[in-house]
N, C-alpha and C positions, 0 to 999 in steps of 0.2 A: 226555876229553879238556875241557879246559877249556874255558868260554864266559863271553861278557859278557853281566852284565846291563844296561838301560839303565836309567836313571832318569829320565824327561823333567820337566821345570820343576812342574808342576803335579799330580805324580804323586807326592810327599812324604810316602807313609802305610807305616806298619809292616805294614797290611795289603795291601800292593803285591802283587799274584796274582803276578807275576816272582820276587819275592824268595822264594818257596814253591819254587821250583828252584835254588834255591842250595845247592852243594855246594864241598867243600874245593878252593882251586885257583881258583874261578871270581873274576871280577873286576866287581864292580860299578861300571861308570863314569857321573860325571853332567859336565854341562859348559855352562858360562856363555856367551849369545850375545849379543858387544854388540849387534847390528844387532836382533836382538829385543826389550834391554833398552831401547833408546832410541827408542821409536816417536814418531811426532808426538805433540805435545801430552802425552808423558808424564810422570809426577806422581813427584815425589824418595820419597815416602812410598811408595809400589806399587814402584818397583824396589830400595829396602832391603827391602820385606818379601819379594821373590821371593828377594834374595841371602842373604836372613839366614836364610829357612825351610830355600832349598836348602842351602847351607855348615851349619846346626843339623841337617838331617839325615843328612847326610853323615858327620857325627862321631857320631851315633846309632849309626848301621850300624858305625861303625870301632871302636865299645866292645863292638856284640855281636858282635865277632868276624868283618866281614866284609869284605874289603879293599875301598875306593873307590880310585878314580882321580880325581880330580878335576882339573877346568880351568877358572880364573878367566878373566873377560873380560880381564883385562891380557895373558895367555899365551895366548888365543887369537887366531885372524884377524877381526877386528873386521868383518867385511863378511860371516862367514858363518854359517849359522843352525846351531841346537843340534844335530840334524840330522848338519850336516856335521863339527861338531864330533866329535862320536862317532864319525862314520864312522874320521875322523883315528885317532882315539884305539884303535879296534878295530886298523885295520889295522896301526899301529906295535905292537901288544902279537902280531899273528900269530894272532888270533883269527878264527875263522870262523862259530860258532855266535852269536848272539845272538838275546836274550830280552827281551820286554819288553811291558810293559802296555800293550794297546791305545791310541792318544792317541784324545781325543777331536775333535782340531782338524783340522776337512778338508785343512789343507793342510800336515802333518805327514804324514799317511795316502798322499798323493799323493806325496809325497817320499819314504816308505819303500818304498812301491807300485815305483817307478824305481828304487832300489836293488835291491828285492828281485829284479825281472828282469834287473837286471846281471850276477847268478849270482855274485856275488862273496861274498855272507853266506847263510848260511843262517836265516830267521827262525821264530821259535817267539812269536805272539802270544797272552797270555792275557788273559781277561777283567778289562773295567774293572772294578774293587771301588769304585770312586769312584760308581757308580749303583746305584742300589735296584736296578735293573731288568734283564733280562740283553739286552743288545744283539741275541746272538743270536736272540733270541725276537721282540723288541718289533719291531726293524729294519725286517722284510717285513710286519709289519699296516701300518706307516706308510708304507711304500712301494705297499702294493695299494691305500689309499684315502686322502680325505679327512677328517679329521673334527675337531671342535673337543675343548678341552684336555680340557673337561668326562667328556666320554667315556673319555678318557684314565683322566683321576683314576679316575672311578670304578672302572675296569679295575684301575690299579693297589691302590686301596681292598680290594676284592676280595681280588688275590693276596696282599696284606701280611697283612690282617688288622687292618690299624690302622682304631683307632674302629668296629672291629664289633663285634656281640653276636653270642653263642652260635649263633643262629640264622642266621648271615649277613646280618644288618640293617644299616643305619649308623645308631651310638651317638647319641641324639638324634632320631632318625627319619628322617631329612634329608643328603645327602651334601654341601649347600654352603651355610653361614648368611653367605654375603658380605654379602647385605643388612644382615645387624644387625650388622654390624660397619661400616657407611659412615655411621658417625655423626656430625654438624655439629660443629663445637669451641663450646663453649658456656665453657670455663674452663681453660685452659693449665695440666696437671698439676703437683706435682713434679716436677724432675728425679731421672732416678736416678744414684745412684752409680756408676759402672763401672769392673771392676778394674782395675789395672795391677802391673805387674812391674818387678822392678831390672833393669837393661841388663845383659846379658853383654859378658866383653869381647868378643865374636864379633862380639855387635851395635854395638856403640861402635867398631869396624874398621871395620864395613858402611857405620855411618853416615858416617864421616869419607871412605872412598871415596865416596861417593854424592856428598857435597858438592864433591870435587876432582872426581871425572871426569865429572859431571850436572850439574853447575853450573846451566846451561841450561834444564834442564828446571822445569817448573811445581811451585809450592809449595815447600816446604822438609822439611826431617829433623825441623825444631823438634816435640817433646809429639809423639813418635812413640810409638804406645799399642801395638800389634800384637804377639800373641804369635805365637812363633816354635817352640814344642813342642806336640806334640798333648797334652800335661801340662797346659799352663797353657790350651791352648783347651778341656779339658773342665773345668779351673775356671771359665773364661768362660760354660759353659751353662749348667753346673750355680748359677751366680751369677746368669745369665737366669732359668732355670725358676724357683728360689724368689724373686725380687723385682722382675722385673720382666715374664716372661708374662703374671702375671694382668689387666695393664694393655693388651696388645699390641693386642685385638681393638677394645678401644674407641678407642685412639687411632692404629690402625697408618694410616689415609688422611689424617692431619693435621700439617698443615706449621703448625710453632711457632719465632718469631721466638726468637732466643737459644740453641733446645736443637736441636741438629741430630741428634741421636738417637731424641730422643721415645721411644717404650715397644720400639722393632727390636732386634732380639738382636745385629747387628754381627760375626754367627758366618759368613755366607754367603763372606768372603775365606778363613775357614779349611777350609770343608766343599769348596771349589773348588781348593784347592792339596793337598788331601788330610790336613791334620790332623783332621779331624772325618770322620766317618763318615756320610753322610745319615741314616741308617738309624737310627743310634744318637740324633742328635737328632729324630727326629720319635718317637722310641720313651720320650726323657726327656720331651717336651711330653705325650705319651700319659697317661703314669705320672701327672704331674698333674694332669691333670684326673681319671685315677681316683680319687686320693688328696682330689678336694675341692679340690685348689689353683687351678685357674682353671676359666671356664667353656668349655661345649662349642663353643660361638660361639670363642670367644678361639683355643681349641685346635686347631678344625679349621681357623680360617684360616691356623691359622702350617704346620702339616702340609701344608695343598694349597700353599702357597709351594715346598716340597721337594720332595715328593712327587707334586706335579701341575704346578706351571707350572715348573720347574729341569730335570726329565728330558723335559716335552713339550717345551720349547723344542730341548734337546738333538736329539731325534729329528727336529724339525721343522727344523733346522738343517743336518743330515746332508742330509735326502731335498731341502732346497732347494740348498743349493750345486753348484755355483760361483754362480750368477746371481743368489744372495740377494743377497751383498755389493754389488753396485755395481746392484741394483735401484732404480728412481728412478719409478714408476709414476703421482706427480702432478707428472713434470716441474720438479721446486724444483732453481732451480740459485743460490740468494743467496748469496754466502761469508758460512762462520761470521764473526758477528761478534764484533769484537775482545773484548768485554766478557764472552765467555764466557774468558777466560784471566788478565780481569781483577778483574769480578765487578763493576765501576763502570759500572751503571744503576740510572736513578732509581724503576725498576720493582724496589719491594723484595721483593716475593716471588722473584724471579729474582735480583735480588741475593744473596739470603739462602742459595738453593741453591746457586748458585755460588759463592758465599765459603766456605760450607761444604765443598763441595767439594775447592774448592782448598789449605784448610785442613788436611781431614782424611783426603783421598785416598777419601773416601766421602761418599755422600746414600741417605734411603732411597727407598722405590720411588716415594711420591708424588711427591719433589721433581725426581726423573728423568721420572714417566711426566707428571703433569700439569704439572709447571712447565718443565724445561729442555726435555724432548721437545715435550711443547703448543707452546710458543711455538716452536719450530724445524720443526714444521708449518705454524702459521699463518703463521709469516714466509717460509715457501717457502725454508727455507734448502737448501742441498745435504744429501742425507743422507750421502752417503760421507764427507764432511767431521764431520760432527755423529757418526756411528760413530767413526772415528778420535778424537773427542775421547773420549767414554765409553769406548773401548778403554785408553786412554794416561792418564786420570785416576782413575777407578776402581780402587782395589787387588783388588776382588773381580771384574773382568772379564779377560774369557780369549774368544778370539774366539767360541768354541764355542756361548756362554752370551751375551754382548754383543751377536751381529749380530743372533740372532733378536730378542732385546726390544728392540733400537734401530730397526734398518730393519724389521723386522716389528711389534712392541708398539705401539713410540713413536710412529713415523714414517709407518706405513700405506705403506708407500716397495714395497712386494710386492704393493699391489693387493688385501688382504685376506685371504694365502694363511695367515697365522696368528691375526691379530685380526680379528672378526668385524665391527668397524668402525674409523674412525678415535676415536683418543682424543685427544679434542681438546675444547674446553670455554672458556666466553666467561669474566668477572671473578666470572657469580653464584656458579660453582661453588667456585673460588677463595676468595671473600667468605666461602660457609658452611663450608668448612674447614679454613681458615687466620684465624690474626689478624694477618698481616702488612697486609691492606690498611685496618686502622684508622689506621695511621702511614704509609700511604703516601700522595706525593704528588699520585698520583692518584686521579680519582674512579672507584671501581669499578660505581657506577649509570648512569655517563653514556657515552652511546655517541658525539658527536662533541664537540670542542672541543679545547684545548689541553690540557685535565687530563684528558679522557676515557683510562681504562683500555683501553691499546694493545691488550688482550686482548677488548673488547668488537668494535670495528669489525673489527680482524682474524678474529673467526670468522665473523662474518657474511658476511664479503670472502671467506672459505675456501668456506661453504658456495654464494656464488653463484658462485665459480671453475668449482666440481666438481660442481655441483648435477646436470648428464647424468648424471652415473657415482652420485651420491650416494642420487638418485631411484631406485636400482633395489637399494638396501638397506635390509633392512628393518627395521632400529636408524635409520636416519637420513631418511627417506622423510619422516618427519613434520615434522622440522628444514628439509627441502628447500621443502614445501608452505606452512609457515608465511612462510619468505622471502620467497615468491611470492605471498604476500598482503600481502605491506606495500606500502605507497602509493610510488607510482615516486620520491615526494620524499624517502621514507626510503631507498630503495637507492641514490636519489643521494648521500645522505648517507654511506652509509656506503664508499661508490667513493674519494669525496672525502677522507673521514677515514684509511681504509685507504694510499689515496696520500699523503697528508700523514706518515704512522708509517712509510713505507717509506722516503722523503726522508731523515726524521731517522737512523732505523736505519743508513742508510747513511753518513749523513755524522759517524755516532759521539755522536749527540746525544738517544739516547730514553735 
């Protein structure tokens, strides 16, 4: 009997495990959901990327001889989810057996569970081949106890053999070289050339559609650079490993004006949508080390982001949902400032990070963690609104990876269930790691006054506000003690400066 094989938006991989079950007579079903494409703060480039990848993947499957029924957003119900669209396609073709790779999204899993319980379809869920680990093995471990990423990462290193020697020990004598990569910026490096590809007729059509049907979305489709096929994405991987990876470790934590990418790979969007296999990417970096093309510090740091953080965040997401999405442990309620969708602020580092985001639907992890999220945490901005912004503007953001990174890692809104401490800083860190302070109208060394960098007073105001909680955090207790040793006059100056900053922020004058 013929069956339906569903391909979801972030499952566009030729190694999608559900496709292994395809036989003559089966139908591959794909659908676009305008509701899910048109998120709050959605970026035109992200919308175009998702549409372009999915439509191109459908063409690839058709060329391979697999018949595809594809429903685009203009033909579908505008307020239906992708699962609802696929359900209708399946019923219209009188199919009852459905195969699909298990989705990462918690909300899609809930939809599918209700659908399966209704008895209308017989579902077969196949393993998610977009993960290096096996969820069936790993998830019970996460559900049974709580542990930090490093424990998980070392377990994954041993299981995969990545950067391990024949005796079972980590290459270089240790698992983690993070401290070696946290280097202050002394001189901005030369920009790395990035690959670009000729736009296909399909992509040109998609770009026109996005501009026509989603003109209200942030950013624009100008200078669209994303790859749409696995072949193009692999060329970007090869280019990164050969020309950019050697400097990744040295500059991964730096924010450099005029260089939105620095030495980052730009591969996360391709991994998360299925164009690149995460193990393939790790192995390419590992090979560069063994060929003496990149240092152990650089390669380990790069692999840790994929093998460690990416997979760890997925399991934390599954374990902590649905409460994680609405968590607000620090009781932050200030609305998202208008400059998050304009970039118009005098704070040079923040303006740069937001402008890069609005232009490219991308920014690297320091721009996200230590600039936009750091400021949002210190300024007591509503974490749900920050989460919606991150999910909408970044091409690599899907709820399963974005929610734990934003709510947990970036904002500490989960109260420490993911990160061991709030990732907040004053201007001292930013001045060390970036060249933005050199041309900023705000003084990074000043605590109070009209020209003092807002990060300074807001940082100490954050410590003061949450000291009752932070004093029990082993990584923050000394900071709390430092604040308590400030003279009353200094504490009062901090409070007054923070109040003035909040007034300017609320008035759109920061």
